[in-house]
C-alpha positions as MATLAB code, in Angstrom:
seq = 'MVDDLKQAALARGDKLQVIPVEFLHKVQAELALFEEREQLNRFQNWIVHDLYNFILPATEFTIRSIILCALPHPYMPKQSFLGKETVQSGKPGYVRL';
ca = [
     117.204  114.316   98.212;
     117.217  112.211   95.021;
     120.544  110.663   96.016;
     119.082  109.765   99.426;
     116.142  108.039   97.722;
     118.484  106.122   95.414;
     120.691  105.015   98.334;
     117.659  103.865  100.324;
     116.429  101.875   97.310;
     119.851  100.281   96.759;
     120.039   99.280  100.436;
     116.851   97.247   99.898;
     118.025   95.735   96.597;
     115.751   98.015   94.550;
     116.687  100.334   91.692;
     115.332  103.857   91.537;
     115.458  106.563   88.888;
     113.932  110.046   88.922;
     112.947  111.334   85.474;
     111.467  114.645   84.323;
     107.713  114.352   83.810;
     108.239  115.252   80.140;
     109.938  111.858   79.670;
     106.843  109.892   80.661;
     105.756  109.645   77.021;
     109.204  108.206   76.156;
     108.749  105.447   78.714;
     105.351  104.688   77.197;
     106.884  104.633   73.700;
     109.630  102.240   74.864;
     107.011   99.820   76.165;
     105.125  100.035   72.859;
     108.351   99.340   70.949;
     109.108   96.388   73.236;
     105.637   95.017   72.493;
     106.227   95.335   68.733;
     109.644   93.673   68.798;
     108.897   90.799   71.145;
     106.408   87.973   71.103;
     104.778   88.468   74.494;
     103.106   85.838   76.630;
      99.910   86.580   78.597;
     101.777   87.790   81.674;
     103.985   90.125   79.639;
     100.909   91.451   77.827;
      99.298   92.160   81.192;
     102.401   94.079   82.253;
     102.467   96.169   79.055;
      98.717   96.865   78.905;
      97.385   96.788   82.463;
     100.210   97.242   84.962;
     101.339  100.724   84.009;
      99.281  103.907   84.016;
     100.599  106.873   82.058;
      97.889  109.336   83.064;
      99.070  111.879   85.602;
      96.814  112.352   88.622;
      95.124  115.683   89.268;
      97.075  117.573   91.922;
      97.129  120.996   93.532;
     100.783  121.359   92.544;
     102.857  121.048   89.382;
     104.312  117.587   88.839;
     107.917  118.000   87.726;
     109.378  114.523   88.186;
     108.380  110.877   88.187;
     110.026  108.331   90.474;
     110.485  104.927   88.826;
     111.444  102.081   91.117;
     112.165   98.502   90.074;
     111.694   95.916   92.812;
     113.003   92.328   92.653;
     109.973   91.335   94.757;
     106.249   92.173   95.003;
     105.367   95.518   96.547;
     104.196   94.699  100.090;
     103.564   97.851  102.164;
     103.181   97.634  105.936;
      99.923   99.001  107.235;
      98.957   99.837  110.778;
      95.394   99.912  112.125;
      94.395  100.152  115.776;
      97.930   99.319  116.841;
      98.165   96.158  114.746;
     100.579   96.008  111.836;
      99.840   93.990  108.712;
     101.528   93.550  105.360;
      99.295   93.879  102.307;
     100.016   93.043   98.705;
     100.214   96.403   96.971;
      99.269   97.322   93.453;
     101.785   99.279   91.372;
     100.880  102.833   90.611;
     100.882  106.125   92.393;
     101.848  106.358   96.026;
     100.665  109.481   97.785;
     103.065  110.667  100.473;
];
């Protein structure tokens, strides 16, 4: 299943990685280290401080993995309502399937 997700991402020009949930703190630490090493502009500061959320949502199941996906474009999900389809600018974060 993970390989199918990766292939689907590659077909769209995206990059996808599945990591164990225990590694989430390492991703957070890498961002903190990046912030220390680099002189960030306002946009980069927004990315480091506001874009990412490292708090796991409450679920009725055990979260074992995190899917990280890098897109070379803004996230724009298609939405359908009353038979009409629209594209909305999406916010990064959790996607419930």
